[in-house]
N, C-alpha and C positions, 0 to 999 in steps of 0.2 A: 289236788290243789286248785282251789276256786280263785279266779282273778276277776276284779272288776276294775276296769279302765275308762278313764274319760279324757276330755281334752287336755285337762290340767296336767295329766301324766306324760304329755307329748315328748317335750324334750328329755324328761328324766329317764323315760323307758325305751326310747327307740333306739338306744345305744345297747340294750341289754338282748335278751333271748329272743330268738325269731317270733315266739308267740306274741310278744309285746307288739311286734310291727304289724301283725294281723289286726290288731285292735286299733292301732293308728290309722290303719287303712279304711277301718270302718266308720270313720267320721265322715259323714256325707258332706259333699261340697255344693255350694248353691251357685247360681249363675248371676248374671247382671241382673240389676232390679228392673222388674217390669212395670211397676207402678211409677206414678210421677214422683219427682223428688220432693214435692210438696205434700206427698200422702205420708204413708206409714214410715217411709224410709227418709224422713224429712231431713233436709240440709240446712244448717243455720246459715242465714244470708243477712244481707243489710250493712249499714255502715258499722255495726258493732264487731263484725267478724274479725277475729286476728289468727293469723297462721302461726304456729309454733313448731319446733321440732317435735319428733314423736316423744311421747311420755317417757317411754321405756329407755330413750337415749340420754335423758336428763337426769342428773342426781338431784333429788329434792333438797331444798334448804333444811339445815337441821331443825329438828323438832317439828316439822310439817308433814302433812300426808297430800298427796295429789287429789283433788276433786274432778273426776273425769266425766265429761259430758258428750264428747263427740270424737270421732276418729279424726285422723290429720285432715281428711277431706271435708270435715263439717258434718259427716252422717251421724245421726242421733244414735246413741248407745243405751241399751237397756241393762240395769242392774239386776243381778240374780241373788238369790239367797243361798245359804250355806248348803240346801238340798238340792240346788240346781234348778230351781223354779224362779220364774221372773217375780220381782216384787211388785205385787198387785195392790197398791196403795197410792190413792190419788187425791188432790184437792184438801190435803190435811196439813201435817205439820211434822217437826221433829222437836222432841222435848228431852232433857236429861233429867232423870230422877235417880238420886243416889249417884252411882258410878256407871250408869248404863244409859245409852242412847234409846229412845223409843220413837219409831215412825209410825205415825197414825195416818190412815187414809181411807177413801172410798174404795170398796172392792167391786170389780166388775166382772170377774171370772165366770160367774154362774149365767151371765147374758143379759143383766140389766140393760135396757135402752132408754135413755131419756126421753119422756113424753110419750112412749110407745106402750099403749095399754096392753097388759097381759104379762109383760116381761117382768120376771122376778126380781125382788129387791136382794142384793147380794150382802148387804151389811157393810160394816167397817172393819178393818184388819189392823193389827198391830205387829210390828216387828222389832226385835231388840238387837242391839250391837254393841260390843265393848269398844268400837273404834271408827264407827261411821263407815266401815268397809265391808264387814262380815255380818250379814243380816240373818236373824233366825225368825221364822214365822211363828209367832205366838198365838195365832187364831183369831177368831172373832170376838169383838168387843162385848157382844150380847147375842142371844139367839135369835135368829131370823129364819129358822127352818120353815119348810112348807106349812100352810095353814096356821102360822104363829100370827098374832094381832100385827106385828111389824110388817108383814107382807101388805096388808091392806092399808096400812099407812103410808108405805114407802115405794111401792111398786111403780112401774111406768104410768099408770093412769092417773096417779096423784102428783106427777112430776118429780117425785122421788124424794130423797134425804140426802143430805150432803155436808161437807165441811166439819168432820169431828175435830174438836179440839178440847184439850184436857189440861186442867190445872190440879196442883197438889194443895189442899187446905191444911195447914199445920194445926189450926185450932180444933177442926172436926177429925183430923187424921183420914181424911177421905180424898179420893181422887174424883174430880168432877168433871163430868163430859158434857159439853153442849153440842148439839147437832141443828141444822136447818132443816125444816120441814114445812112444806106448804100446805099441809092439812092441819097444822097445829094452830091454835089461837095464839097470835103473837109472832109466829114463825119459828118457834123453837121447841125442842124438848131437851130436858136437863136429866142427868143420871150420876150415879155415885158407885164406887167400887173402893175396896180396901186395898187393891192391888193396881198398878199401873196398866197391866194386862186385862183387867176385868176378873170376872164378868160383872158388868155395869147393870144397876137396877134402876128401873124408870122412876123418876121423881115427878113426873108430870109436867105441866107447862109453867114456866116462869112467868112472873109478872114483870112487865116492862112498860116505860112512859108511853110506848106507841101501841100497846097491846090491844086497845079497844077498836081500832080501826086499822090493824097492822097488815102490811104487806111487806114483810121483811126478808132479807136475802143474806148473803154471804157475811160471816162474821169472824171475830177472833177474840181470844182471851188474853189478858194481861194483869199480871200481879206486881204491884209496886213493892219498894223496900219496906214500906210500912205494914205490908200485909194486905192493903187494900186492893182489891180486884176490880176490873174493869171489863165491860163487854162493849166492843166496837162493831157496829154492824151496818148493813146497807138498808135504808129506808125506800122502798120503791115507790110509795105514795109521792115522794118529792122527787121522783125522776132519777133516783140513784145518788141520793145525799148519804153522807156517813153520820151516824150517831154514836156517841159515847156515854155509857151509863155505868154509874157506880153501883157495883153488886153489894148484897148483904153479906153478913159475917160468914154465912155458910156458902157462898158462891153460887146459890141455887135460884136466886131472883134478883131483880133490881131493886133500887131504893127510891127512885123517882129523881135522884140528882143525875142530871144529864147536861149535855150540850150538843149542839148540831154544827157541823162543819161549813154548811152552806155550800156545798159542792154539787156538781151535776153529773150524771152518766158515768159514774164510777162504782166499783164493787171490790170484792175480794181484799179487804183491809187486813193489815197485820200491825200490831203496836208493840213496842219495845222501848227501852230507855238505855242511854249511852252517856256518861259523864254528865249526870244531872239534867240532860235534855230528853225529851220525849218525842218518838217519831211514830208516823203511820205511813206505811207504803200501801199502794192500792193500784188495782187494774184501771188504766186510764187510756181508752175508754173502757166501758164494760163490753163483754162479749163472751158468751157461753160456749166453752169448748173450741176456742179459736185463739188467734194470735192477737195480742193486745201490747199496749205499752205499759211501763211502770212509772208511776210518779210517787212523790213523797211530800209530807208536810212534817212541820216540827214545832214544838212548843215548850215553854219554860215549866208548864203543869200539865197534868193529864187532862184538865179541862179547859185548856187554852191560855191565852189566845194562840190559835193556830196560824202558821204562815200560809202564803199562798203555795199551791203545788209546784213542784219542780220535777222535771222529766229526768228518769234515770236511764232509761232504754226505751226506744220506740217499738221494739219487738219482744221484749221480755226473753229474748234469745230463742224465738220461736214458740212461745207459748203464753202463759197467763201467770201473773205472780200468785203464789200461794201463802207464804209464810216468811218472816224473819225470825230466826232462833238465835237468842243470846246463849253462847255456850262457853264453858271455861276453856282457856287456852293452855297449851303446853308452856310451862315457865311462868304462869300466872296470869291473872287478868282475864279478859273475855274477848272473844270474837264473834262475829255476826254472820250467820249462815242465811243467804238469800236463796229462797227455793221458788222455781216457777215450774208449773205444769207444762209439759210440751204436747199439748192436746194434738188430735189427729184431725184438725181442720173441721170441726163441727160434727164429726161421727157421734152417733147416738150412745154407742158403747166405746169406752176409753180404756179397755183393758190393756192395750198395747201403748197407751200414752207413757211417755218417759219424763224425766225431770232434768232441769238445769239447776246446778248448784254452784255458788260462788261466794267467797268471803268478802264482805263489803269493806270498802275503805272510806276513810274520813278525812277531811282537811283539818288544819289547825282550828278553823272556826266552827267544826263540827258538821259542815254540810257533807253529804254522801257523795262519794265519787261516782262517776258514771260507770255502769256496768258493762264490762267488755265480754262478748260471747266467744270466748277462746275454747279450743278443745279441753283444756284442763287449767286450773289454777290451785295455788297451793294455800292450805290452811293450817294453824297451829292446833291441829286436833289433839286433845288430850285423851290419851288411850288407858285402858285398865291394864293391870299387870297381867291378867290372863288372856289378852289380846293376842292373836296369832304373831309369833316373834318375827315372822318373814315381812311383816308389814307390806303384804304383797297387795297388788292391784285386785280389785274386785273383778269379777269376770266380766268382760266386755263384749256384748254381742249385738248384732243388729238383727232386725226383724225383717222378714219378707214372706208374703203370702201369695203363693201361686200354685201349689200342689193342686192338682185337678182343675185349674183354670184353663180357658182356652189358650193356646200357644199358636205358632205360626200355622201349622195345619192340623193340630189335633191337641190333646191335653198335656199339661206340663208334668214330667215325672222326674224324679230325683234318684240317682243311683251312684253307689261307691263300690269299688271292687277291692278285694284284698286276697292275699295268698298267705296263709298260716305256715309257719316254719318248722311246726311240730303238730301232730295229730292230736286233736282237742275236741271238747264238746261245747257247742254254744248253748247256754243256758237261758239267756234272756237278752233282749234289745231294749234299751232306754232311749226313746226318741222323744226328743223336746219339740212340741207343736203347739198350735193353738187354732182356733177356727175363726172365721170371720165371714159375715154375710149369711149366716144361718144355712150352712151346707146340709142337704137332705140325704146324701149317701155317704157311706163309711169311708174313712181312710184305709187304704190296704197297704200293708207292709209284707213284703216278700223277702225270703232267703232263696237265693238261686244259685246254681253252679254256672260258670262261665267257661266256655263260650256256648255250651249247648243250650243254656236257657232254661234248664230243668228246674221247676219250682220244688224247692225242699220242704218249704213251710210258707203258708200264707195265713195272715191274720187279718180280720176286718174289724176296725175299731169304729163302733158307732158314734155319730156326732154327739150324743149326750155324754160320752166319756172324755170328750175333748173340751178343755177350757177355753174361754175366749181370752185368757192370758196365757203366756207361754209356760207351759208346764211339762214335766216329763209324763209321757205315757210308757208303762213298762209292760212289754209283751214276753209272757214266758216262751221259751225255745227248747227244743230236744233235737239238735242237728249235730251230727258227727262232721267234723272238718278234717280233711286228709292233708296232711302236709305237702306243700308245693303245688297244691290244686287252687285255682282262683274262684271266689265266691263274690256275690254281690248282696247288698242290702237295697232294696227298691221301695221307693214311697210313690204311691199314685192313688188316683181317685177319679171317678167320673161324676161330674156335678153338673146340674142344671144351673146353679146358682152358688156363690161364695167360693171359698177356698179354705185349704189348710196351709199352715205357716210353718215356718222355719226360723232358727236362731243360728247366727253364723258369725264368724270373723273372717276378715281378709286382710290382717296386719301381722301375719305370722311369716317366719322366713321361708324361702323356698324349700319345698319337700319333693321327694320322688313319688309320692303317692297321687294316683290319678283318680278323680271323680268326674261324675258326668251329668248331664242335663239333656232331657229330651223334650222338644216342643212340639212333637207331633205323634204323641201317644205311645212313644217307645219304638218307633221305627228306625229312628237315627239318634245317635247320641254324641254330644259335643264335650270334649274334655275340659274340665276347668281345674285350675291348680290353686293351692294355697287358700282355699276359702271352706275350711272345716266346719260342718254343722255340728251343733250341740247334741251329740249323740254318744252312747257308750254300750259296750257289749260285756257281758259276764261270761267268762270262759272257764272251763275246767279242764286241766291237762289230764290225758290218759297216759 
């Protein structure tokens, strides 16, 4: 019998046969965060923070699902897809087409670094979900493989391509994609597809009012109830003003009808409509890959007159606003999903960036309520009939990069020890990891017997096999495990630069299993409890 276990099987399986306990023990445990709390393991701070009971201890209001952003201590959490890999989609949006949610975003896993020449363009990714919780990776929106023309257009040397936004055109029955690109006349490429997941085909450069001498940045698409589409975008010639332009019937180009908002030093707009009034949220001030505030303006028509900006949050909950999605609500009507990218403080690669989500509130006059950066909030999410019946929370993990990095007197290593209750064979190890800082040496995974330290298997995983986003690396194994004997899975690396990362939780109930960290190259090990790494084993009973 072949068994594959992961962390989600923890409570269900530990009460069963002894072999299940062996798999639970194989969940690596990480230690205290080595990096600054303002780095990858960023904590939400500022006047917007709100402390709430743990989400698992609170029954959600009927007809709602929790949008979970932080743990109870305010540490950022990463969303994972149904295959166990981190969702690598940034700077984009969520749309609902038909009865399915689609999450579009910039992909960073291949190692793109903003403004760094020679780093590859990773393209844009789309994920689908029946309920905003369980996400399936649907792949790239279009081909960006090596030597493809898109590599020349969008790699680090050209400043990159950003902000995928998609509208469905009911007249042409096409999905229309706009992307921001700094090598394109007018600052944009436009593409079409017959499916919301693509593949999208290039339709060239759109014509806009500012095209002749354009230096245009972040943008967003909006379709009104009458079918008219609009592009709202950043005009850098005017120091970060916003432009709104009416698009043609095919949504592929501008018409010349436009208006300027007369703002300064803003970017990342998102346009939506509620109760007959139009809104634009924006990053205020502008700031690439860092923490900014969110402001908004409103108007009675898409072309104004627009109100003066009002501040929603000074921190965007630790990031930069990305999009506001109008979505159907459970029980009827609409609700509005605010999304902000929790960037990693200006890092050139944002594969480990997270997102903050919240349901916007409105007062009786239509003004938007101030955004509170709580660990979670509830939204009336409309789910499909085939959505998982458990309405389970998404996998919630934190990221930490320290394997192979300097510790107290040596390199940091991670190890977990387990004792199978019956003889079995270990067939594979699935280790969720990522790289940061371009490590030049491999990640080493070892299976050892304890306490003699005999290495039963060693695998070296070259940096090219490790994504910059947290993904599973699956290593085949052929190791016989003897009942009652203790074994260890150890992760290590010897690096001149960079590190390998882990995904972990520290909000599980107490467990008897012991995991370890070494900060001196394996000479000494410190026990750490209740912090399982996102790792699983495939075992076959004998």
